[in-house]
C-alpha positions in Angstrom: 37.2 177.0 -84.6 40.1 174.7 -83.8 39.9 174.4 -80.0 43.6 173.5 -79.8 44.5 177.0 -81.4 42.8 178.8 -78.5 45.8 177.6 -76.3 48.4 178.9 -79.0 49.4 182.6 -78.3 48.3 185.1 -80.8 51.9 186.1 -81.8 52.5 182.4 -82.8 49.1 182.1 -84.7 49.9 185.1 -86.8 53.4 183.8 -87.6 53.6 184.3 -91.4 53.5 181.1 -93.4 54.9 182.4 -96.6 57.6 185.0 -97.5 54.8 187.2 -99.1 53.0 187.4 -95.9 56.2 188.7 -94.1 56.0 192.3 -93.0 59.4 194.4 -92.7 62.9 194.1 -93.7 62.4 195.6 -97.0 66.0 196.5 -97.2 67.0 192.8 -97.5 63.9 191.2 -98.5 62.4 193.7 -101.1 62.2 193.0 -104.8 65.8 192.4 -106.2 67.3 192.9 -102.6 70.2 190.7 -101.6 68.5 188.1 -99.1 65.4 187.7 -101.5 67.7 186.8 -104.3 69.5 184.1 -102.2 66.1 182.6 -101.1 64.8 182.5 -104.6 68.1 181.0 -106.0 67.6 178.2 -103.4 71.1 178.1 -102.5 71.1 178.9 -98.9 74.4 179.7 -97.1 74.8 179.8 -93.3 73.8 183.2 -91.9 73.2 185.2 -88.9 70.4 187.6 -88.2 71.4 190.6 -86.1 68.7 192.8 -84.8 66.4 193.9 -81.9 64.0 191.5 -80.3 60.7 190.9 -82.1 61.4 191.8 -85.7 61.0 188.3 -87.0 64.3 186.4 -87.0 63.0 183.2 -85.9 59.9 183.5 -88.5 62.5 184.4 -91.4 64.6 181.3 -90.6 61.6 179.3 -90.7 60.3 180.7 -94.0 63.8 180.2 -95.4 63.7 176.6 -94.6 60.2 176.3 -95.9 61.2 177.9 -99.2 64.0 175.7 -99.5 61.8 172.8 -98.7 64.5 171.8 -96.1 64.2 169.9 -92.7 64.2 172.5 -90.1 65.8 172.0 -86.4 65.8 174.5 -83.7 67.7 175.1 -80.6 67.5 177.9 -77.9 71.1 178.7 -76.8 69.6 179.6 -73.4 68.6 176.1 -72.4 70.8 174.0 -74.8 74.2 172.6 -74.3 76.9 170.8 -76.3 75.1 167.6 -76.0 71.9 169.1 -77.5 73.8 170.5 -80.3 75.6 167.2 -81.1 72.2 165.3 -81.0 70.8 167.5 -83.5 73.7 167.5 -85.7 73.6 163.6 -85.5 69.9 163.7 -86.5 70.8 166.0 -89.5 73.7 163.8 -90.5 71.6 160.5 -90.5 68.8 162.3 -92.4 71.2 163.6 -95.0 72.7 160.2 -95.5 69.5 158.3 -96.0 67.3 161.0 -97.7 67.4 162.9 -100.9 66.0 166.0 -99.1 67.7 169.3 -99.1 70.4 170.1 -96.5 68.8 170.6 -93.2 68.6 174.1 -91.5 69.5 174.5 -88.0 68.2 177.4 -86.3 69.8 178.7 -83.1 68.0 181.5 -81.2 70.2 183.7 -79.1 73.3 182.3 -80.5 75.3 185.0 -78.7 74.8 182.9 -75.6 76.5 180.1 -76.6 79.9 179.6 -75.1 83.1 179.1 -77.3 82.9 175.3 -76.6 79.3 175.1 -77.7 80.1 177.3 -80.9 83.0 174.9 -81.5 80.7 172.1 -81.6 78.8 173.7 -84.4 81.9 174.4 -86.8 82.5 171.1 -88.1 79.0 170.5 -89.1 78.9 173.7 -90.8 82.3 173.2 -92.5 81.3 169.8 -93.8 77.9 171.0 -94.9 75.9 168.8 -92.7 73.5 171.7 -91.8 72.8 175.2 -92.9 73.3 177.1 -89.8 70.9 180.3 -89.1 71.9 182.0 -85.8 69.8 184.8 -84.4 71.3 187.4 -82.0 70.4 190.8 -80.5 74.2 191.3 -79.9 76.8 192.3 -82.4 78.0 188.8 -83.9 81.5 190.3 -84.4 82.0 190.3 -80.4 79.9 187.2 -79.6 80.4 184.7 -82.5 83.9 183.0 -82.8 85.7 183.9 -86.0 86.0 180.6 -87.5 82.2 180.3 -87.3 81.5 184.0 -88.2 83.6 183.8 -91.4 81.5 180.8 -92.6 78.2 182.8 -92.2 76.6 185.8 -94.0 75.6 188.4 -91.5 72.0 190.1 -92.2 71.1 193.1 -90.0 67.5 193.3 -89.3 65.8 196.7 -88.6 63.1 197.5 -86.0 59.7 197.9 -87.3 58.4 201.1 -88.6 55.0 202.6 -87.2 53.5 201.8 -90.5 54.6 198.1 -90.2 53.4 197.7 -86.8 50.1 199.0 -87.5 49.8 196.7 -90.6 50.6 193.8 -88.1 47.9 194.9 -85.7 45.3 195.3 -88.5 46.0 191.9 -90.1 45.9 190.2 -86.7 42.3 191.6 -86.2 41.1 190.9 -89.5 42.7 187.4 -90.3 43.4 185.6 -87.0 41.0 182.7 -86.6 40.0 183.8 -83.2 40.0 187.7 -83.3 38.3 187.8 -86.7 35.1 186.6 -84.9 35.2 189.4 -82.3 34.0 193.0 -82.8 37.3 194.9 -82.4 37.9 198.6 -83.2 41.2 199.9 -82.9 40.3 203.6 -82.1 43.6 204.5 -80.6 47.0 202.7 -81.0 49.8 205.0 -79.6 49.9 203.3 -76.3 50.0 199.8 -77.8 52.8 200.9 -79.9 54.6 202.6 -77.0 54.4 199.7 -74.8 55.5 197.3 -77.4 58.7 199.2 -78.0 58.9 198.2 -81.7 58.7 194.5 -80.7 55.9 192.8 -82.9 55.7 189.8 -80.4 55.1 192.0 -77.4 52.7 194.2 -79.4 50.5 191.1 -80.1 50.7 189.7 -76.6 49.5 193.2 -75.3 46.5 192.9 -77.8 45.7 189.6 -76.9 45.6 190.4 -73.1 43.3 193.3 -73.8 41.0 191.3 -76.0 40.8 188.5 -73.5 39.4 190.9 -70.7 36.1 191.1 -72.8 33.1 188.9 -73.5 32.8 187.6 -77.2 29.4 189.2 -77.4 30.8 192.8 -76.6 32.5 195.4 -79.0 36.1 196.1 -77.9 37.0 199.6 -78.6 40.7 199.8 -77.8 41.9 203.2 -76.7 45.0 204.4 -75.0 43.3 204.7 -71.7 42.1 201.2 -71.8 45.6 199.9 -72.7 47.0 201.7 -69.5 44.3 200.4 -67.2 44.6 196.8 -68.4 48.4 196.8 -68.4 48.7 198.0 -64.9 47.1 194.7 -63.6 48.5 192.4 -66.3 52.1 193.4 -66.3 53.3 189.9 -65.2 51.3 188.1 -68.0 52.4 190.6 -70.6 56.2 189.8 -69.8 55.8 186.2 -69.0 58.5 185.3 -71.5 60.9 187.7 -69.9 60.5 190.5 -72.7 61.1 193.1 -69.8 64.6 192.2 -70.0 65.3 195.0 -72.7 63.4 197.5 -70.6 65.3 196.9 -67.5 68.8 197.2 -69.1 67.3 200.5 -70.7 66.5 201.9 -67.3 69.8 200.7 -66.0 71.7 202.6 -68.6 69.5 205.7 -68.4 70.1 205.8 -64.7 73.8 205.8 -64.9 73.5 208.4 -67.9 71.5 210.4 -65.3 74.1 210.1 -62.5 72.0 208.2 -60.1 73.8 205.5 -58.5 71.0 204.4 -56.3 68.8 203.8 -59.3 71.6 202.2 -61.2 72.3 199.5 -58.5 68.6 198.8 -58.1 68.1 197.9 -61.7 71.3 196.0 -61.5 70.0 194.0 -58.7 66.9 193.3 -60.7 68.9 192.0 -63.8 71.0 189.8 -61.2 68.0 188.3 -59.7 66.4 187.6 -63.1 69.5 185.6 -64.1 70.8 188.0 -66.6 74.1 187.1 -68.2 76.9 189.2 -66.5 78.7 189.8 -69.8 75.7 191.3 -71.3 75.4 193.8 -68.5 79.2 194.5 -68.6 79.3 195.0 -72.3 76.4 197.9 -72.0 78.6 199.3 -69.3 81.6 199.3 -71.7 79.4 201.0 -74.5 78.2 203.6 -72.1 81.7 204.6 -70.7 82.5 205.8 -74.2 79.1 207.1 -75.4 78.0 209.0 -72.3 81.2 209.7 -70.3 83.9 209.7 -72.9 86.7 212.2 -72.5 84.9 214.0 -69.5 86.5 211.1 -67.5 88.7 208.9 -69.9 89.3 206.6 -66.8 85.7 205.4 -67.1 86.5 203.4 -70.2 89.4 201.5 -68.5 87.3 200.8 -65.5 84.6 199.6 -67.7 86.9 197.4 -69.8 88.4 195.9 -66.6 84.9 195.2 -65.5 84.2 193.3 -68.7 87.4 191.5 -68.4 86.7 190.4 -64.7 83.3 189.3 -65.1 84.3 187.2 -68.3 86.5 184.9 -66.2 84.6 185.1 -62.8 80.8 184.8 -63.4 78.1 184.8 -60.8 77.8 185.3 -58.0 81.0 187.3 -57.5 80.6 189.3 -60.7 77.6 191.2 -59.0 80.2 193.1 -56.8 82.3 193.9 -59.7 79.4 195.2 -61.7 78.1 197.3 -58.8 81.3 198.9 -58.3 81.6 199.7 -62.0 78.0 201.0 -62.2 78.5 203.2 -59.2 81.8 204.7 -60.7 80.1 205.3 -64.1 77.2 206.8 -62.5 79.4 209.4 -60.4 81.5 210.4 -63.3 81.0 213.7 -65.2 79.2 213.1 -68.4 80.0 213.9 -72.1 78.7 212.5 -75.3 81.1 214.6 -77.5 82.9 211.8 -78.8 79.6 210.1 -80.0 78.2 213.2 -81.5 81.7 213.8 -83.4 81.6 210.4 -84.9 78.0 210.8 -85.9 78.7 214.2 -87.5 81.8 212.6 -89.2 79.8 209.7 -90.8 77.1 212.2 -92.1 79.7 214.3 -93.6 81.3 211.5 -95.5 77.9 210.3 -96.7 77.2 213.8 -97.9 80.7 214.6 -99.5 81.9 210.9 -100.6 85.4 210.0 -101.0 87.3 213.3 -101.1 91.0 213.1 -102.0 93.6 212.8 -99.4 95.8 216.0 -99.5 99.2 215.2 -101.2 101.2 216.1 -98.2 99.3 213.5 -96.0 99.7 210.7 -98.6 102.0 207.8 -98.0 104.9 207.5 -100.4 106.5 204.1 -100.3 107.6 204.2 -104.0 110.0 206.4 -105.7 107.4 207.5 -108.2 105.1 208.6 -105.5 108.0 210.7 -104.1 108.3 212.2 -107.6 104.7 212.9 -107.6 105.0 215.1 -104.4 103.3 212.5 -102.1 104.1 213.7 -98.5 106.4 216.4 -99.7 105.1 219.1 -97.7 104.1 217.3 -94.6 105.5 218.9 -91.5 106.3 216.4 -88.8 104.7 217.5 -85.7 107.5 216.2 -83.2 109.9 218.5 -85.1 108.4 221.6 -84.1 107.7 223.5 -80.8 105.1 221.8 -78.5 105.1 218.9 -80.9 102.6 220.9 -83.2 102.9 222.2 -86.7 100.0 224.4 -88.2 98.8 222.7 -91.2 95.9 221.1 -92.9 94.6 217.6 -92.1 91.2 217.6 -93.7 90.4 217.5 -97.4 90.6 221.0 -99.1 86.9 221.1 -99.5 86.3 220.5 -95.7 89.0 222.9 -94.3 87.9 224.3 -91.0 85.0 221.9 -90.3 84.3 221.4 -86.7 83.2 217.9 -85.8 84.5 217.6 -82.2 82.7 220.1 -79.8 84.3 219.8 -76.2 81.6 219.9 -73.5 81.4 221.9 -70.3 83.6 219.5 -67.9 87.0 219.7 -66.3 88.8 217.6 -68.6 87.0 218.9 -71.7 87.6 222.6 -70.8 91.3 221.8 -70.8 91.0 220.4 -74.3 89.0 223.2 -75.5 91.9 225.7 -74.1 94.8 223.6 -75.7 92.8 223.3 -79.1 92.1 227.2 -79.0 95.8 227.8 -78.4 96.9 225.5 -81.1 94.3 226.2 -84.0 93.5 229.8 -83.1 90.3 230.8 -85.1 90.3 227.7 -87.3 87.9 225.6 -85.7 86.1 228.1 -83.5 87.4 226.7 -80.1 88.3 230.2 -78.8 84.8 231.5 -78.9 
């Protein structure tokens, strides 16, 4: 056994060395899938991997560079500035000038944490082809990556591991890792391992390693749910030494607000503040919650959350803590409704099932004479020309007439919505029941 390898974490030791060893992301890496074709063709474009933590974004970037036989540079957006970016680009540029190797790959982890100026410093190198950029982000790149850079990158969404894939990662680690394969390990129960990893392969292997390290080499290690619970209680700090609890705490924060508990909300907010969390990350989550969990039960919640996001974007720490606290407390105290969230989910499912149904003629746009002759828009009734600014007519495709997608929930504001809809639409959508 290589003595040096004992100091390397299991998750790092088990990082796949070839594409065939990579587990997961079949939707883009399976046979004849889009990213696999790109890699096999050897013409690697700049790209951004968007997905939850621990799904293999860094590993995939490394493998792509290996498959392309390209130099690989890596930066973390957490601790890199414009100077670091320019130094790497300068190295890549000089290498490109004096070497026949492929274009260098520059991997930037958590690229969403780069400021506009930092992203601007990348743009020229990407445009000129000095480097192939691969960015990794847990945040929607449409919001966090500047348009000029985003337009030059292909975005691939990476999905969370399935239970089957996580178990395969566990099994492979026990059987193939140069240290673990020399131990007697029985994976008798795995539910708690999977539960506490939250679908994050890195967390899963960190936890497995902590458990295994509690035992002598000559003893059979039988992993059970009870054992995982017992060991994790006394090793939580070691388990989270890379700050992976970040996602658990934001989850607790959001669920506290959803559960209308302002006390718990400000506690978890304080945990994030003391941990040095990005205030925009917190504010963005509040903005999503204001629509998803409060919605039209209190439409002002979205206004408050949006103002909060705008404010922390220009203020930063430490003053942003007050704005975030005010917004979190307001949202926690607001009445709750996920009716808008449910409605768009139902609508999207309906579209997937029914396809592109034709738009009714009376709702179609008629910009040309021919379209008017074909009766486009002919029977449309302009609502403002009728009493109460309402005309009883069909707005859905004929096959979906009477389909109810929005169901107002039981709160003061949406009860008003229900009453008005029942008055306008009578029995059509069932709002009078």
